N, C-alpha and C positions, 0 to 999 in steps of 0.2 A: 403497325406490326401488330400480330393476335397473340394475347394469354388468354392460354385456357386451363382450369383448374383441371389437374387431371382426372381420369374416371374411375381409375382403382382408390381415388378416394371419397369419391362420389357414392362409387359402390358401396365404399366400407361401410359411411355414416349410413347410410337408408340401410345395408344389412344390425349395425346398433340396435335405428330404430324397427326393424320389423320385429327383431326377436326380442330382446329389451323392454320397447314403450309399446309397441302396438300389437304385440305378439300374443294368442289368444290365452297366455294369462296372466298377463298385467292387467286388464279389466279398464272400467274405465282413466279412472285415475288411477295408474301405477304407484308403488311406495319402492324407489329406490334406492339404491348405495349414492353416496356424495362422489364414488368413480363412476357409475353406469353415468351419471351426469359430467362428469367435468366429460371424458371421451369425448362424448357424439360435438362439446361444447368446442370445443384442442380442434375437431373439426371441420367443427362450422364455423370459428374462426382464421380458420388458415383460408378457407375456402371464401373469407369475405374481401382479402385482398381485390379480389375479382370481381365478386359477385357483395356489397355490400346490406342485400337483404338479407344474407343469410343474416349476419352479423345484427338487421334490427327484427328478427327473429326470433331468437335466439336470446334478448333483454331479458323476458319476462324468466325467461327457466333462469337464468346468472343470477338473476334476484333469490331466487328462492334457494341456488346454492348456498350463494351467503348469508341468506337470512339463517338458512342451519346451520352454517358457521359460526355466527355472532351471535347463537344461541348455545352455542358447546362451549363460548368462550378459550379457556385455556385448556380445555379437554378434549381440543381436537388433535389425536395419535393416528397414528397408520390403521392402527386399525381401527379405530369410529370410518373412517372412508369407505374402506370396506364391508360392514357389518351393520350399520346404522339404516335407521329407511327412512325416508323424506318421502312426503306425498307432492306432489304433482298438482298445482294447481288446475281448473279447468282452463283460464285464460293462459296457461304453459301449454296445455296439450291442440286445447283451440293451433297455439302455435308452429305446433310439432307436429304436425299432421297439414297445415298448407305449408311449410318448408320442405316435410318429407314428400308431398306431391310433390314438389319443383327439379328433386331427384329421381326421378323415371325417363330413362332413356332418349326417351323422344324431346327431353325438357332439356338435359344436358349442354348438349350447345348450344343452345338458345340464349340461358343463362345462368350458366357457368362461363360464360367468355367476353373475353375486354378485347376491343382494337384499339388501341392508341396512333392516334397519330402525332407523326413525329415532325 
């Protein structure tokens, strides 16, 4: 049996990275809203059931979001998720660049597919 992460999800994740994270307006270290960080994290974790590499490459990003939430303590509101800005550290951005390279159509079949032996 073969399990493959849907190509639509892979394309959606690539699009999120291209627009918000790696686009010309993002700069070297983008400052993103918590919502802009959480959306790709959810997609990556969904795909990690097929390819654990996605989960591994998203850990530093998850820690960045967790730290921002801890600093807010009780003031994490719906508005905070959409208006606050979090600077993405260099090491997390390096992981994002690597993860983005794994989302290319030519690598999708190889990296986001697992064969199960029953």
